[in-house]
TORSE-740353 format. One record per atom (N, C-alpha, C): residue in one letter; chain; atom name; x, z, y. Coordinates in nm, 2 decimals. Each point is the difference from the previous one (the first is absolute). Layout:
N
   aa   ch   at        X        Z        Y
    a    A   CA        X        Z        Y
...
***
This chain:
91
   aa   ch   at        X        Z        Y
    x    A    N     2.30    -1.34     0.58
    x    A   CA    -0.14    -0.03     0.03
    x    A    C    -0.10     0.04    -0.11
    x    A    N     0.03    -0.02    -0.13
    x    A   CA    -0.09     0.03    -0.10
    x    A    C    -0.05     0.15     0.00
    x    A    N     0.09     0.09     0.04
    x    A   CA    -0.03     0.14     0.01
    x    A    C    -0.11     0.02     0.11
    x    A    N     0.01    -0.07     0.11
    x    A   CA    -0.09     0.02     0.11
    x    A    C    -0.14    -0.06    -0.04
    x    A    N     0.00    -0.11    -0.08
    x    A   CA    -0.12    -0.05    -0.05
    x    A    C    -0.07     0.09    -0.09
    x    A    N     0.08     0.07    -0.09
    x    A   CA    -0.06     0.10    -0.09
    x    A    C    -0.06     0.11     0.07
    x    A    N     0.06     0.05     0.11
    x    A   CA    -0.05     0.11     0.07
    x    A    C    -0.13    -0.04     0.07
    x    A    N    -0.01    -0.12     0.06
    x    A   CA    -0.12    -0.05     0.06
    x    A    C    -0.11    -0.02    -0.10
    x    A    N     0.03    -0.04    -0.12
    x    A   CA    -0.10    -0.02    -0.10
    x    A    C    -0.05     0.13    -0.05
    x    A    N     0.09     0.10    -0.02
    x    A   CA    -0.05     0.14    -0.03
    x    A    C    -0.09     0.05     0.10
    x    A    N     0.04    -0.01     0.13
    x    A   CA    -0.08     0.05     0.11
    x    A    C    -0.14    -0.07     0.01
    x    A    N     0.00    -0.13    -0.02
    x    A   CA    -0.12    -0.08     0.01
    x    A    C    -0.10     0.05    -0.11
    x    A    N     0.05     0.01    -0.13
    x    A   CA    -0.09     0.04    -0.10
    x    A    C    -0.05     0.15     0.01
    x    A    N     0.09     0.08     0.05
    x    A   CA    -0.04     0.14     0.02
    x    A    C    -0.11     0.01     0.11
    x    A    N     0.02    -0.08     0.11
    x    A   CA    -0.09     0.00     0.11
    x    A    C    -0.14    -0.06    -0.05
    x    A    N     0.01    -0.10    -0.08
    x    A   CA    -0.12    -0.07    -0.05
    x    A    C    -0.08     0.10    -0.09
    x    A    N     0.07     0.07    -0.09
    x    A   CA    -0.07     0.10    -0.08
    x    A    C    -0.06     0.11     0.08
    x    A    N     0.07     0.04     0.10
    x    A   CA    -0.05     0.11     0.09
    x    A    C    -0.12    -0.04     0.07
    x    A    N     0.00    -0.12     0.06
    x    A   CA    -0.12    -0.05     0.08
    x    A    C    -0.12    -0.02    -0.10
    x    A    N     0.03    -0.06    -0.11
    x    A   CA    -0.11    -0.02    -0.10
    x    A    C    -0.06     0.13    -0.05
    x    A    N     0.09     0.10    -0.02
    x    A   CA    -0.05     0.14    -0.04
    x    A    C    -0.08     0.06     0.11
    x    A    N     0.04    -0.01     0.12
    x    A   CA    -0.06     0.05     0.12
    x    A    C    -0.14    -0.06     0.01
    x    A    N    -0.01    -0.13    -0.01
    x    A   CA    -0.13    -0.07     0.01
    x    A    C    -0.09     0.03    -0.11
    x    A    N     0.05     0.00    -0.12
    x    A   CA    -0.09     0.03    -0.12
    x    A    C    -0.06     0.14     0.01
    x    A    N     0.08     0.09     0.04
    x    A   CA    -0.05     0.14     0.01
    x    A    C    -0.10     0.01     0.11
    x    A    N     0.02    -0.08     0.11
    x    A   CA    -0.10     0.00     0.11
    x    A    C    -0.13    -0.06    -0.05
    x    A    N     0.01    -0.11    -0.08
    x    A   CA    -0.12    -0.07    -0.04
    x    A    C    -0.08     0.09    -0.10
    x    A    N     0.07     0.06    -0.09
    x    A   CA    -0.07     0.08    -0.10
    x    A    C     0.01     0.15     0.04
    x    A    N    -0.03     0.03     0.12
    x    A   CA     0.02     0.13     0.06
    x    A    C    -0.06     0.11    -0.09
    x    A    N    -0.13    -0.02    -0.05
    x    A   CA    -0.06     0.11    -0.07
    x    A    C    -0.04    -0.05    -0.14
    x    A    N     0.04    -0.12    -0.04
    x    A   CA    -0.05    -0.05    -0.13
    x    A    C     0.10     0.03    -0.11
    x    A    N     0.13     0.00     0.02
    x    A   CA     0.10     0.02    -0.10
    x    A    C     0.09     0.11     0.04
    x    A    N     0.04     0.08    -0.09
    x    A   CA     0.09     0.11     0.04
    x    A    C     0.14    -0.05     0.03
    x    A    N     0.07     0.07     0.08
    x    A   CA     0.13    -0.04     0.04
    x    A    C     0.10    -0.01    -0.11
    x    A    N    -0.01     0.09    -0.10
    x    A   CA     0.10    -0.01    -0.11
    x    A    C    -0.02    -0.13    -0.08
    x    A    N    -0.12    -0.05    -0.02
    x    A   CA    -0.02    -0.12    -0.07
    x    A    C     0.05    -0.12     0.07
    x    A    N    -0.01     0.00     0.14
    x    A   CA     0.05    -0.11     0.07
    x    A    C     0.15     0.00     0.00
    x    A    N     0.06     0.12     0.01
    x    A   CA     0.15     0.01    -0.02
    x    A    C     0.04    -0.05    -0.13
    x    A    N    -0.07     0.04    -0.11
    x    A   CA     0.04    -0.05    -0.13
    x    A    C    -0.01    -0.15    -0.02
    x    A    N    -0.11    -0.06     0.06
    x    A   CA    -0.02    -0.14     0.00
    x    A    C     0.12    -0.07     0.07
    x    A    N     0.04     0.05     0.11
    x    A   CA     0.12    -0.07     0.07
    x    A    C     0.13     0.02    -0.07
    x    A    N     0.01     0.12    -0.07
    x    A   CA     0.13     0.01    -0.08
    x    A    C     0.00    -0.10    -0.12
    x    A    N    -0.12    -0.01    -0.06
    x    A   CA    -0.01    -0.10    -0.11
    x    A    C     0.03    -0.14     0.05
    x    A    N    -0.05    -0.03     0.12
    x    A   CA     0.02    -0.14     0.06
    x    A    C     0.15    -0.02     0.03
    x    A    N     0.06     0.11     0.05
    x    A   CA     0.15    -0.01     0.02
    x    A    C     0.08    -0.02    -0.13
    x    A    N    -0.04     0.07    -0.10
    x    A   CA     0.07    -0.02    -0.13
    x    A    C    -0.02    -0.14    -0.05
    x    A    N    -0.13    -0.05     0.01
    x    A   CA    -0.03    -0.13    -0.05
    x    A    C     0.09    -0.11     0.08
    x    A    N     0.01     0.03     0.13
    x    A   CA     0.08    -0.10     0.08
    x    A    C     0.14     0.00    -0.04
    x    A    N     0.06     0.12    -0.02
    x    A   CA     0.14     0.01    -0.04
    x    A    C     0.04    -0.04    -0.14
    x    A    N    -0.09     0.03    -0.09
    x    A   CA     0.04    -0.02    -0.14
    x    A    C    -0.08    -0.12    -0.07
    x    A    N    -0.09    -0.06     0.06
    x    A   CA    -0.08    -0.11    -0.05
    x    A    C     0.02    -0.12     0.08
    x    A    N    -0.04     0.01     0.13
    x    A   CA    -0.01    -0.12     0.09
    x    A    C     0.14    -0.05     0.04
    x    A    N     0.08     0.09     0.05
    x    A   CA     0.14    -0.04     0.04
    x    A    C     0.08    -0.06    -0.11
    x    A    N     0.01     0.06    -0.12
    x    A   CA     0.07    -0.07    -0.11
    x    A    C    -0.06    -0.14    -0.04
    x    A    N    -0.13    -0.01     0.01
    x    A   CA    -0.06    -0.13    -0.03
    x    A    C     0.03    -0.10     0.10
    x    A    N     0.03     0.04     0.12
    x    A   CA     0.04    -0.10     0.11
    x    A    C     0.15    -0.02     0.01
    x    A    N     0.07     0.06    -0.09
    x    A   CA     0.15    -0.01     0.00
    x    A    C     0.07     0.10     0.08
    x    A    N    -0.07     0.10     0.05
    x    A   CA     0.07     0.11     0.07
    x    A    C     0.05     0.11    -0.09
    x    A    N     0.07     0.09     0.06
    x    A   CA     0.05     0.11    -0.08
    x    A    C    -0.08     0.13     0.03
    x    A    N    -0.01     0.09    -0.10
    x    A   CA    -0.06     0.13     0.02
    x    A    C     0.08     0.09     0.09
    x    A    N    -0.07     0.07     0.08
    x    A   CA     0.08     0.09     0.10
    x    A    C    -0.08     0.13     0.02
    x    A    N     0.07     0.11    -0.05
    x    A   CA    -0.07     0.13     0.01
    x    A    C     0.00     0.05     0.14
    x    A    N     0.09    -0.04     0.09
    x    A   CA    -0.01     0.04     0.14
    x    A    C    -0.12    -0.06     0.06
    x    A    N    -0.03    -0.13    -0.02
    x    A   CA    -0.12    -0.06     0.05
    x    A    C    -0.12     0.07    -0.05
    x    A    N    -0.01     0.03    -0.13
    x    A   CA    -0.11     0.06    -0.06
    x    A    C    -0.02     0.14     0.07
    x    A    N     0.10     0.08     0.02
    x    A   CA    -0.01     0.13     0.06
    x    A    C    -0.05    -0.02     0.15
    x    A    N     0.06    -0.09     0.07
    x    A   CA    -0.05    -0.02     0.14
    x    A    C    -0.14    -0.04     0.01
    x    A    N    -0.05    -0.09    -0.09
    x    A   CA    -0.13    -0.05     0.00
    x    A    C    -0.10     0.12    -0.03
    x    A    N     0.03     0.07    -0.10
    x    A   CA    -0.09     0.11    -0.04
    x    A    C     0.00     0.11     0.11
    x    A    N     0.11     0.03     0.06
    x    A   CA     0.01     0.10     0.10
    x    A    C    -0.08    -0.04     0.13
    x    A    N     0.02    -0.12     0.04
    x    A   CA    -0.06    -0.05     0.12
    x    A    C    -0.16     0.00    -0.02
    x    A    N    -0.04    -0.05    -0.11
    x    A   CA    -0.15     0.00    -0.03
    x    A    C    -0.05     0.14     0.00
    x    A    N     0.07     0.09    -0.07
    x    A   CA    -0.05     0.14    -0.01
    x    A    C    -0.01     0.06     0.14
    x    A    N     0.10    -0.01     0.08
    x    A   CA     0.00     0.07     0.13
    x    A    C    -0.11    -0.07     0.09
    x    A    N    -0.02    -0.13    -0.01
    x    A   CA    -0.10    -0.06     0.08
    x    A    C    -0.14     0.04    -0.04
    x    A    N    -0.02     0.01    -0.13
    x    A   CA    -0.13     0.04    -0.05
    x    A    C    -0.03     0.15     0.04
    x    A    N     0.10     0.08    -0.01
    x    A   CA    -0.02     0.14     0.05
    x    A    C    -0.02     0.01     0.15
    x    A    N     0.07    -0.08     0.07
    x    A   CA    -0.02     0.00     0.15
    x    A    C    -0.14    -0.04     0.04
    x    A    N    -0.06    -0.10    -0.07
    x    A   CA    -0.14    -0.04     0.03
    x    A    C    -0.09     0.10    -0.05
    x    A    N     0.02     0.07    -0.11
    x    A   CA    -0.08     0.11    -0.04
    x    A    C    -0.01     0.11     0.11
    x    A    N     0.12     0.03     0.05
    x    A   CA     0.01     0.11     0.11
    x    A    C    -0.07    -0.05     0.12
    x    A    N     0.00    -0.13     0.03
    x    A   CA    -0.07    -0.05     0.12
    x    A    C    -0.15     0.01    -0.02
    x    A    N    -0.05    -0.02    -0.12
    x    A   CA    -0.14     0.00    -0.03
    x    A    C    -0.05     0.15    -0.01
    x    A    N     0.07     0.08    -0.08
    x    A   CA    -0.05     0.13    -0.04
    x    A    C     0.07     0.11     0.08
    x    A    N     0.11    -0.02     0.06
    x    A   CA     0.07     0.10     0.07
    x    A    C     0.11     0.06    -0.10
    x    A    N     0.09     0.07     0.06
    x    A   CA     0.11     0.05    -0.08
    x    A    C    -0.05     0.12    -0.08
    x    A    N     0.04     0.01    -0.13
    x    A   CA    -0.04     0.11    -0.08
    x    A    C     0.03     0.14     0.06
    x    A    N    -0.09     0.10    -0.01
    x    A   CA     0.03     0.13     0.06
    x    A    C     0.13     0.06    -0.04
    x    A    N     0.04    -0.02    -0.12
    x    A   CA     0.13     0.06    -0.04
    x    A    C     0.12    -0.05     0.08
    x    A    N    -0.01    -0.12     0.05
    x    A   CA     0.11    -0.06     0.08
    x    A    C     0.00     0.03     0.15
    x    A    N    -0.10     0.07     0.04
    x    A   CA    -0.01     0.03     0.14
    x    A    C     0.07     0.12     0.04
***
């Protein structure tokens, strides 16, 4: 059962980072560049994994860090494409 709880925890945090990234990019549609929002979410994920979790007694997990960063990045880019359209090079 601990393995199932870990998978659910990873999925929850990745989903949370994705939704948050999606909403933040939508709110700051033309105010902040996408790369800066992605950088901010990556720094937030690193702070969560290497500062907050150990302070609460948890362990550091590179898989969780990778999932959180990836989910936020894809959600932010998806919102960018919804607002501005897909880049002409990708059409």
